[in-house]
C-alpha positions as CSV (number, residue, x, y, z in Angstrom):
1,X,23.8,-38.1,-41.8
2,X,26.7,-38.4,-39.5
3,X,26.2,-38.3,-35.8
4,X,28.4,-37.3,-33.4
5,X,29.4,-37.1,-29.7
6,X,31.8,-34.9,-28.0
7,X,33.8,-36.1,-24.6
8,X,37.1,-35.1,-22.4
9,X,36.3,-31.5,-21.4
10,X,36.3,-30.3,-17.9
11,X,37.8,-28.0,-15.7
12,X,41.3,-27.0,-15.5
13,X,43.7,-24.4,-14.4
14,X,45.4,-22.1,-16.5
15,X,48.4,-23.6,-18.5
16,X,47.0,-27.2,-17.9
17,X,45.8,-29.1,-20.7
18,X,42.8,-31.6,-21.9
19,X,42.2,-33.6,-24.8
20,X,38.8,-33.9,-26.5
21,X,37.2,-36.8,-28.4
22,X,34.8,-36.8,-30.3
23,X,33.4,-40.3,-31.9
24,X,31.0,-40.6,-35.5
25,X,28.8,-43.0,-35.9
26,X,26.1,-43.7,-38.9
27,X,28.3,-42.6,-41.5
28,X,32.0,-42.7,-42.0
29,X,34.4,-39.4,-41.6
30,X,36.8,-40.4,-44.2
31,X,35.1,-38.5,-46.9
32,X,34.8,-35.1,-44.5
33,X,36.7,-32.1,-43.6
34,X,36.5,-32.1,-39.5
35,X,36.9,-29.5,-37.4
36,X,36.2,-28.2,-33.7
37,X,34.6,-25.0,-32.7
38,X,33.8,-23.3,-29.5
39,X,31.2,-20.7,-28.4
40,X,31.6,-18.9,-25.1
41,X,28.6,-17.5,-23.3
42,X,27.3,-13.9,-25.2
43,X,30.3,-14.6,-28.5
44,X,29.5,-16.2,-31.6
45,X,30.5,-19.5,-32.6
46,X,33.9,-19.3,-34.0
47,X,36.6,-21.8,-35.7
48,X,39.3,-23.3,-34.0
49,X,40.7,-26.3,-35.7
50,X,40.1,-28.7,-38.5
51,X,41.9,-31.1,-40.5
52,X,41.1,-31.9,-44.4
53,X,39.5,-35.5,-45.4
54,X,42.5,-36.8,-46.3
55,X,44.4,-35.7,-43.2
56,X,47.1,-34.3,-44.9
57,X,46.1,-30.3,-44.3
58,X,45.3,-29.0,-40.6
59,X,44.0,-25.5,-39.8
60,X,43.9,-23.4,-36.7
61,X,42.9,-20.3,-35.5
62,X,45.4,-17.2,-34.6
63,X,44.2,-18.0,-31.0
64,X,45.3,-21.0,-30.7
65,X,47.7,-22.2,-33.0
66,X,50.5,-23.6,-31.4
67,X,48.6,-24.9,-28.3
68,X,45.9,-27.1,-29.8
69,X,46.3,-30.2,-32.1
70,X,43.7,-31.6,-34.4
71,X,44.1,-35.4,-35.2
72,X,41.7,-38.1,-36.8
73,X,41.6,-41.5,-37.1
74,X,39.4,-43.1,-39.4
75,X,40.1,-46.6,-38.3
76,X,38.2,-45.4,-35.0
77,X,35.8,-42.8,-36.9
78,X,37.1,-40.0,-34.3
79,X,38.7,-37.4,-33.9
80,X,40.9,-35.6,-31.4
81,X,41.8,-31.8,-30.3
82,X,44.9,-31.8,-27.5
83,X,44.6,-28.1,-25.5
84,X,47.8,-27.3,-24.2
85,X,48.8,-23.8,-22.6
86,X,45.2,-23.6,-21.6
87,X,44.0,-20.0,-20.9
88,X,40.7,-18.8,-19.2
89,X,39.9,-17.5,-22.8
90,X,39.5,-20.8,-24.1
91,X,36.6,-21.3,-22.0
92,X,33.6,-22.0,-24.1
93,X,31.5,-25.1,-24.9
94,X,33.7,-26.8,-27.9
95,X,31.9,-28.8,-30.5
96,X,32.9,-31.1,-33.3
97,X,31.3,-31.0,-37.0
98,X,31.6,-32.6,-40.0
99,X,31.1,-31.2,-43.5
100,X,30.9,-33.2,-47.2
101,X,30.9,-29.7,-49.1
102,X,33.7,-28.0,-50.3
103,X,32.6,-24.8,-51.7
104,X,33.4,-22.9,-48.8
105,X,37.0,-22.3,-46.5
106,X,37.2,-25.3,-44.1
107,X,36.9,-22.2,-41.5
108,X,33.6,-21.5,-42.8
109,X,31.0,-22.9,-39.7
110,X,27.8,-22.7,-42.2
111,X,29.2,-25.3,-44.4
112,X,29.7,-27.5,-41.5
113,X,26.1,-29.6,-41.3
114,X,26.3,-32.2,-38.7
115,X,27.2,-31.6,-35.1
116,X,27.7,-32.7,-31.9
117,X,25.8,-32.0,-28.5
118,X,29.2,-30.1,-27.5
119,X,31.4,-30.2,-24.4
120,X,32.1,-27.6,-21.6
121,X,35.9,-26.9,-21.3
122,X,36.7,-23.7,-18.3
123,X,39.7,-22.7,-17.5
124,X,40.4,-21.1,-14.2
125,X,42.8,-18.6,-13.7
């Protein structure tokens, strides 16, 4: 099992930027797909972005496409999420996740088995 710890959340005004980082330990993430998900109060956890284990493919939800960028650095065992042009509707707890299985689409939250504790992102209007 891999342990994941997120950092970089905070309070930012609409239009601003934040960079989230996810540090992994216990196992290398090089053999895992990595993703970012978020959960707002009263809502289900939703897919935000993911990067394949090869690093060659990235995926984004329609709501963040063009504003967020996911990247991985396997040498440092980290995954980052650069968030630009933030909107109040981006406010949520953001979670880093990892998966070994490739049996379902990478956007499927249920296939990710390792999760961080989350980091709060609040965007004020």
